[in-house]
N, C-alpha and C positions, 0 to 999 in steps of 0.2 A: 236423739232429736237434735236438730240443728240449734246451736245456742242462740240464734237470732229468731227462733220460732216465737209465734204469738203466745205470750204468757198471760195476757190480760184475762181476767175471769169473764165468763159469759155475760151478755147483756142482762140486766135485771131491772126491776121496776124503778129502783132509785135512779139508775142511769137514764132511763126514759123520762122520768119526771124532771130530772135536772136538764135534760135535753130540751124538753118542752119549754122550760123557763128561760133557757139561755138562747135558744134559736133565734128569737126575735131580735136580740141584741147583736148577735154575731153573724147573722145571715148576710149574704152578699154574693157577688158573682165570683166564680172561680173555675179554673180549668179542671177537666176530668183526668188529666195526666195519663192518657193512653200513650203519650210520648213526652219526652223532654229533650230538647226544647219542644214546646207545644206547636201544633201545626200552623198557627198564626205567625210564628217566627220564621217560617220557611221563606226563602228568597224567591221572588218571581223571576222567571226567565233565567235560571242559573246556567252556567257553562255546561254543555252536554257531557264534558269530561267528568263531572261530578258522578254521574251514574256509571260511566265506564270505569272510573277509578274504584267505585264501590264494588262492582262485580269482579273486577280484577283482584281486589284485596280479599274478596270472599273466596277466591280460588286458592287452593293450597294442596300440599302433598297428601294431607289427611283431612279432607273436607268434612265438616260437621253437617248433620242434617239441616234442612231448611224448614221454615214455616211459610205458608203460602196463603194469600188472600186473593180471591177472584171476584170481581164486581160485575154483576148483571144488572143493568140500570132500568130495564123495562118493567112497566106495570100497566095493566089493562084499565084500572080505575084509580082515581086520585083519592087519597086520604087527607083530609084537610089539615091534620096536625103535623104531617110528615115533613121532616127537614132533610131527608135523604137526597142524594144526587140521583135523580130518576128521570125517566122519559115516559110520559103517559101515551100509550098507543095501543090499538087493537090490531095493528098491521104486523103480523108475525114474520113477514118477509124481512123486516128490519133486523130481527134477531139472527137470521141466517147470515147476513153480511157481517154482523158483529162477531159471530163465532169464527168466521174466516179470518178476521183481523186479530182476534185473540190468538189464533194459531201463529200468525206472523210475529206477534209480540213474544210469545213463548219461545219461538225459534231464535229471536235476537238475544233474549236474556240467557237462554240455555247455551247458546253458542259462545257467549262471553264467559259463562261460568266454566266451560270446558266439559268435563265428563257429566254423564247423566246423574244429577244429584238426588239424593234421597230426601223426601218430604215427610216429616214426622207429624206435622199438623197442617191441615188445610181447611179453609172455610170459604163457602160461596155465600156472598151477601148481595144486597140489592138496595132499591128495586125489589123485584121478585124473581129469584133464580129459577123458579119453576114456571116462569113465563116461557122458557125454552121448551119446545116440544120434545118428546122422547128421543127422536133421532138426533136433535141438536145436543141434548144432554150427553148422549152416547159419544157424539163427536168431540165435544169439549173434553170429556174424560179420556178419550183415546189420545187426544193431543197432549193432555197433561202426562199421560203414561208414556208417550213417545219421548217427551223432552225431560221428564223428571221420573223418579221412581217413588211412587206413593207407598209408604211403608204399610204393610198389611196390618201391623199392630199399632199404627198411629191413630191420631184423632182426626176424623174427617167429617166435617159438619156442614150443614146447609140450612139456610133460613127458609121457612115455609109459610105461605099464606094458606091456612086451612081451607079457604074458599076455592082454592085453585088446584087441589090434589084429591085423588081418590085412592082406593085400594091398589089399583094397578100402578099408579104413579109412585106410591110408597114402595111397592115391590121393586120397581125400577131403581129407586134410590138405593135400596139395599143391594140390589144386583151390581150397581155401579161402585159400591164400596163405601158409601156413607154409613157411618155408625152413630152419628149424633144428629139430632134435629132440633131446631129452635122454632117454635110456633109463635107467630105474631097474633096476639089476642087484643091487647090494650084494655078492653072492658067488656064484660058480658051483658051489661045493662042496655036494653033496646033503645032507650032515649038517648043515652050517651052515644051509642053506635050511630044513631040517626044524625046526631049533631056533628059527628066527625066524618060522616059519609063512609062508614065501614060497617055494613050489616053482616053479622057473623053469628048465627045461632050456636048455642052451646053444643047441641047435638052434632053439629058439623065438626067442631073442634074435638069432641070426644071420639068421634069415628077415626080421626087421624091419629090420636094418641093410642087408641086401641090397636090400630094397624101397626104402629111403630113397635108396640110391645110384642105383638104376635110375630113380627118379623125379626125380633131380637136386637133392635137398636140398643146400644149401650147407654144412651142418655136421651131424655126428652126434657126440653126446657120450654117454659112459657114466658113470653114478654108481656108485661102489663105497663100501663102508664097512669100515673095519678096527677091530678090537676086539670083534667079535661072538663069540658062544660057539663053541668048538671051533676057532677060527682059530689057526694058527701061521704063522711066516714061510714055511715050506715049503709049507703048504697054500694060503696066500693067494698065494704065488708062482705056483701053478698057475692060479689065477683071473686073475692078471695076464697070464700066457701066453695064456690063452684070450681075454682082452680085446684083447691086442695082435694076435691073429690077425684080429680084426675091423678093425684099424687105424682107430679112431675119431679124429676131428679133435681132440677134447678128452676128457680124463678128469678127473673130480673124485673124490678119494679122501678121504672124510670120516672123522673120528674118531668112533666111537660113544661117546656119553655115557650111562652107565647111571644113570638117575634115577627109579627106580620110585615114589618118593614124589611125583613130579610127573606122570609119565606111567604111568597104571595098567596099560596093556598090557605094560609092561616087567616087571611082576611075574611074568609067565609065563616069563621067561627064567631059566634056571638060572645063578645067579651063580657057582657053582663051576666052570662050564664057560667062563667068561670068561677070556681070556688075561691073565696077570699083567702088571704094568707093564713089566717088562723085555722080555717077549715082544712086547708091543704096540709098544714102541719098535723092536724088531728088525723087525717087520712094516713099520713106516713107513720105516725106513732102507733096507731091502732093496727096497721098492717104489720109492723115489726113485732108487736106484741102477739098478734095472732099466729104469724108464721113460726116464731121461735117457740111458742107454746105447743105447736104441732110437731116440734122436733127438728125444724130446719135450722141450720147453722147460718148465722149472719156472717157472710164472707167479708162484706165491706160495701160501702156506698149503697148500691141498689141490687146487690147480688145475694141470693140465698141458695143453699144446697142441702140435700140430705146428708147425714153424718158420714155415710159410706161413699159419697160421691168423691171423685178425684179432687175437686176443688177443696172440699172440706179436709180431706186427708192431707193435701199439700199445705194447707194453712196450718194444720196441727204440727206438721213436720218442718215448718219454716221454708217450704219450697215454693210458695205461692208467688206468682209473678204477674206482670201487667203489660199488655201491649195493645195494639189497635183493636183487638177483639175483646178487650176488657180483661177481667181476671183470667189467668191461664196457668197451666202447669208446664207449658212449653214456650214461654215467652223469651227464654234466653237464646233462642236460635235466630239467625238472620231471617228476616221476613221479606219475601218477594211479593209485590203487589202487581196484579194483572187486571187490565180493563180500565175504563175511564175513571179518573179521580182516585184510583187506588194508590195507597201509600206503601212504600217499602222501607224497611229499616235494615240497612246492609252495611256491615263493616264500618260502623261509626258515622254513616251518612243516612239522612232521610231523603227519600225521593218520592215525588208525587206526580202521577200522570196527568195529562190534559183532562179538563173537566167536560169538554164537549165532544160529540162524535166527530164533528168536522175536523177539529184540531187533532184528535186521536188518529183518525184515518189519514189525515194529511201527513203526519210525521211518519207513520208506517209505510205510506206510499213512497216516501223518500228513503226508506230503509233506515230510519232513525228510531231510537227509543222515544216514546211520546212524553218526554220529561217536560213538566210545566213549572214545578217549584221544588225546592230542596234546600238542604243545609248540611254542612259538614260539622260534626260536633267537635267542640274544643275539649281540652282536658278538664276544664271546670264543668262543662256540660256533663261529661261522663260521671264525674264525682257526684254532682247534684242529682242526676238521674238515679244513681244508686241510692242516695239518701231518701229521695222521694218515693222510690219503689219500695224500699224497706219499711218506711212508715206506713204506706198505704196497704201493703200486702201482709206484712208480718208484725207490724206494730212496735218494732224495737230497733234502736240504733246502738250497736256495740262500738263505742267510741275508740277503745284501744285497737280493735281489729281494723277499723276504718283508717286509723292513723298509720298502721303498719302497711296496709294495702296501698295507700296513696302517698305515703311519705309526708304527712302534714301534722301540724299541731292543731287539733280540732278547735280547742278553745280560742286560739289566736285567729285561725282562718274564718271562724264563724261567730265572732264576738257579737255582731249585730243580731244574728239569728238567735243566739242563745238568750239575748236580752228579750227578744220577742217571745221566745218559748217560755221564759219566766212569767210573762203576762198570761199566756195560755195555761200555764201550770196553776196560776191563781184562779183561773176559771174551771180548773179540774179536768182539762183536756189531756195533759201530759204529766208524767211523773219524772222528775229529774233526780238521778242518783249519781254517785261518783262513777264515771265511765259508762253511763248508760242513760238513754232516754227511752221511756216507754209510753206508748199511747194507752190511755185509760179506757175503760168501757164507754164512758161518755165521749171521749175523744174519737173513738172508732166511729161514732155517729156523725162526727164533724171532721173526719180525717183529711178531707181536702183542705180544710182551713189550716190544719197542722202542716200539711205538705207545702202549702203556699209560702210558708216561712222560708223555705230553701230555694224558692224560685227567684233567681237573680234578675230575670227579665222583668218580673212584676216589681221588684225592688227598684230597678233602674227606672221603670215607668213612673213610679211614685216620686222619684227625685227630679223629674223633668216635666215641663208643661206638656199637657196631652193635646195632640192634634185630633180633635174629635172627628173631623171630616175624614182624615186618613184612617182612623181606627174603625169608623163605621164602614168605610169601603172595604177594609180588610175583613171585617166581620162577615161581609156578604160573600166572601170567597171561602166557603167552608170546605174542609178537607174531604172526608169520605161520606159520612152518613150520620145518623142519629142527631143529637141535639147540637146546638152551637158550641163553639170552642169554650165559651163561658156559659155555664148554667148556674142556677141557684145552688149554693153550698148545701142547703137542706131542702 
């Protein structure tokens, strides 16, 4: 086993009890750290050479496999809670044009990379990827296989709206090479579904899960959200029971962040129906208790997996990583982002595509990569990304090993951070030993708070006056999908 593997004992009642008592005091806003620097630190309108240099640096005599994210922004109906970069339309002619431009982008990226690169992990997100009709899906997959080599033994996943697929569409996904599916559920309670404008009967979801099992998909994941209107611990508990009846390989239980000033559809949600903070905390704690009692491993933050799932195995072996797709077993590879607002992480640079169709199409019409924002990482960024990743994924910092890899004196370089960790240690979140920092079971429940200690950008922000107007404007320019760049730590 990797010496940096998670050695903290499993979550227990004491950790959950301490978490309940501590959360109200330590709660706050914090990044999800799917990248470091986080996406709000990307520079708008960067020099196009940033993307070119990244792709050129990624090209080598012995190229490593790639990870790939492809964004399909279209949805037929709006879900009021959603913070994704999406386009609501029933005009399927718009997706045909989008597919054509995806081909142009793939050609530009692949041409810069040189030879046809292997892809070990791919993910289609949205929006609703299955908005594409079968022929469009076949065309996108053919384009991907033209410009890249999707590894037969890789992880190839797609997000599914169970209301938009049937047995035939599931069979098509299997035929195209997808082996993992993630199903958006949010909540099975009819009143909650009505309040968020997403009616989705349990039987509909079960039919999709059954089809995935029959077709031999390697993994089925359910996405749930807590903190939605009309939810209580008891009512959400019934949703958990229904989810467990499907025995998914993974569950993601996200916290709803109500930001109607950023996401206009959220203005249609009745704020008076949202659960108060104490009830929301009860929902989270009871959910963790229920899932772990049923044998699911708490991976971290909002992710749970069965013990034999790849994520749980990677965590036990100290190989768990994190990227824009959340916790992953393949996050160490360069990631190419395709489609509007998609983010790539390539050779020490982050690059994000244009957020609107007009800007995306306009750049490709001119033969340019549709770069809108990005940043080149510094040596300090690389170091801190490693520290934050180790804490969030494997729960341990091996200080002598870090000092050797980076040529630093850890105690000197991170004196301020260690002083803050001492305060967190007093709260029971971390354990400090000679040459080692370990996240405790309680700390795993608040691991973002621990990781924030090593975020230099947050530390610099705290040391200077905040321009609230500029920060609010930046908050409105969200990167890809899901919740805002800052959501509640618990």
